[in-house]
C-alpha positions in Angstrom: 12.3 -20.3 48.7 11.3 -20.9 45.1 8.8 -23.5 44.1 9.0 -25.3 40.8 5.8 -26.0 38.9 5.0 -29.7 38.8 5.1 -29.6 35.0 8.8 -28.8 35.0 9.5 -31.9 37.2 7.7 -34.1 34.6 9.9 -32.9 31.7 13.1 -34.7 32.8 11.0 -37.9 33.2 9.5 -37.5 29.7 13.0 -36.9 28.2 14.3 -39.9 30.0 11.5 -42.0 28.7 12.0 -40.7 25.2 15.7 -41.5 25.3 15.0 -45.0 26.7 12.5 -45.6 23.9 15.0 -44.5 21.3 17.7 -46.7 22.7 15.3 -49.7 22.7 14.4 -48.9 19.1 18.0 -48.7 18.1 18.7 -52.0 19.7 15.8 -53.6 18.0 16.8 -52.2 14.6 20.3 -53.4 15.1 19.1 -56.9 16.0 16.9 -56.9 12.9 19.9 -55.9 10.8 22.0 -58.7 12.2 19.2 -61.2 11.5 18.9 -60.0 7.9 22.6 -60.3 7.5 22.6 -63.8 8.8 19.7 -64.8 6.5 21.4 -63.2 3.6 24.6 -65.2 4.3 22.7 -68.4 4.6 20.9 -67.8 1.3 24.3 -67.0 -0.3 25.8 -70.2 1.1 22.9 -72.3 -0.1 23.3 -70.8 -3.7 27.0 -71.6 -3.5 26.3 -75.2 -2.4 23.8 -75.6 -5.2 26.3 -74.4 -7.8 29.0 -76.7 -6.4 26.6 -79.6 -6.5 25.7 -78.8 -10.1 29.4 -78.6 -11.1 30.1 -81.9 -9.3 27.1 -83.5 -11.1 28.3 -82.3 -14.4 31.9 -83.5 -13.8 30.6 -86.9 -12.7 28.3 -87.2 -15.8 31.3 -86.4 -18.1 33.3 -89.3 -16.6 30.6 -91.9 -17.2 
């Protein structure tokens, strides 16, 4: 019967923990990227609304 050192039993647990940490980090980074994308889209939409309002204001002022 062969015995395994206790250190070799801890290695799979360590690898498992490292993999889980990496997965959590990737999920967190992906969520941050999605949030940044949403914020960017909102900012772009606000700029477009401002430009549309400016064009409308100019068009209305020309009619008066």
